[in-house]
N, C-alpha and C positions, 0 to 999 in steps of 0.2 A: 617396605621399610627403608628408610634413608640411612645409608652408611656415611661415615665421615668422608670417605672418598667421593661420594656423590655430592656431599655438601660443597666440597672444594670445587668439583667439576661445575656445579651450577653457578658458583660465584664467578668462575672463570668465564663461563658463557655470558653471564650478565654484563661483564665488562665491555662486550662488543656492542652494546646498545646504550644509547644516551638517554632514552626514555622521553616522555613528553615534556615540552618546555612551557607551554601556555597553560593557563588555568582551565581553558576548555579541553585541552588535550589531557590534562590531569584528571578531569572529570570523566572523560571517556575511558581513561586508564582504570579509574576506580570501578567503572561498570565491567570492564574486562576482567579486573581482578576478582570480581564477584563470581565470574564464570569459571576462571581457571586458577586464580591465585589462592583461593581459600580451600578449595577441595582437592587440588592436585598436590601430590608429594614429590612430583618429578622435578619441579623447579621451585626451590625454596626461596631464593632471592629474586625479586622482580627488578626490572631495569631501573625503576624510579626509586628504589630503596637504597639505603646507605650501607655499603659493604662493611665499612669500619664498625658501624653500630651493630650489624649482624654478627661480625666476628667477636666483638666484645660480649655480646649477648650469649653466643654459643660457648665461648671460653668460660664465661661465668657459670653457666649451668653444668658444663663438663667438670669444672673444678668442684662445684658443689656436690655432685653425685659421685665423683671419683671412680668411674668404671675401671675394672681391673681385668676384664677378659672380653672376648669378641662379642658375646651375647649382651653383656652389660653396655658395651660401647654402642651397639646397634640400638638398644632401647633408649639410651641417652640421646642419640642422634634423632630418634623418632620424637622424643619429648621436645627437643629443640625445634624441630619442624612444626609440631603442633602448637607450641607456645608462640612461635614467631607468627604463625597464621592467626592466632587469637589476637595478638597485638595488631596485626593488619586489619582484622575485622573491626576492632575498636576504632581504628583510624577512619575506616570507611564509614562507620556509623556516624562519627563526628562530622565527616565531610558532607554526608547526605543531610544531616540535621541542620547544618549551617547554610544550606542552600535556600534560596528564596522560595522555591517550590519543592519541598522535600519529596522524594520518591518513596512513599511508605511501603510500596510493594517490595522494592529493593531492600528497604530497611528490615522488613519482615524476613526476607530470605536470608539476609546476613545474620539476623538473630537466630534463625533455625540452624544455620551452619555453625555459628559460634557455640550453640548449645551442644551440638554433636561433637565439636572439637573439645569441649570441656569434658564430655564423657570419655572421649578417646584418651585425653590426658590422664584422667583419674584411673582408667584401666591400665594404661601403660606404666604409670607411676607405681601402682600397686604391684604389678608384675616385677618391676625393677627392684622395689624394696624387698619383696619376698625372696628374689634370687640373691640379693646382697645379704639378707639375714641368714639364708641357708649357707652361703659361702663363709660368713663369719662364724657360724656354728661349727662348720666342718674344720675351719682353721683352729678354733678353740679346742676342739676334740683332738686334733693332731698335736697341739702344744701340750695338752694335758697328758697324752700318751707318752710323749717324749719326756715330760717332767717326771712321770711315774718311773720310767726306766732309769732316769738319772738319779732319782732318790734311792732306788734299790741298789744301784751300783755304788753310791756313796756309803750306804749302810754296810754293804759287803766289802767295801774298800777295794773295788775292782775298776779297771778303766772302762770308760763309756765310749763306744764307737757308734754314734748315732747314724753316721753316713752309711755304715754297713747294714743298717736296718731300714734304710730308705728315707731317712729324715734329712732335711736341708739345713737344719739349725746346727750351730756350733755349741760345744759344751758351755762356753761363756754366755751365749745367748739364753740357753736353757737355765743356767744358774741365775741369771738376772731375772728371768721370768719367775722362777721359784721364790727368789728373795722378795720380789714385788708382791707376789700372791700371798706369801706368809705374812709380810708386813701389813697388807690390807686386812687379812683375817684377824691378826692381832689387834689392829685398830678397831675393827668391828666389835670384837669381844670387849675391848676397853669401853667403847661407847655404850655397849649393851649393859655393862655392869653399872655405869653411872647414870643411865637414863632414868628419869623420874626422881633423882635425888635433888634436893634444893641446892642452888648455887651458893658459894660463899664459904666453903670449907665446913660443911656439916659433919658432925661426929657420927 
């Protein structure tokens, strides 16, 4: 599994190599990529790939998934690695097909690897989304517990000390949460009452 630190390290290593310059050299590089660039997770960025493009790609996926702990960060880093290699596979396929004499054996190998990468992506994405859903559920339960305590204190007209009970929310934050939740529930009841009625001020 590739961590963000490994991503940075691989990018730094890639800076020390200029990569192939000629078309012939790039073709050889494509064949080498088939051997180690698609199946290896140790080196995400190859010497002939654009670092700025990769950085933008990685930052975009990270922002999209918004990991909030070490496990989620590792899974997002793995997704970045898989998706980058899938993009690489597509480029290799296009390069082979554009050749005068396409190497269909190499093309088949790339297709098999691309299919495996797609399965890895689906499995990793599923794991990430399940973990994030569980985290969100736990957070909601914590907010609900704090809101219940706050409601009881307001009814009994006693001070609320959430910090003493292990919560990290302030009374003001819980009050806003309660207000938003009550407003949403009232809105739902209002919508429910008027659903099915004809528009235009029916009696």
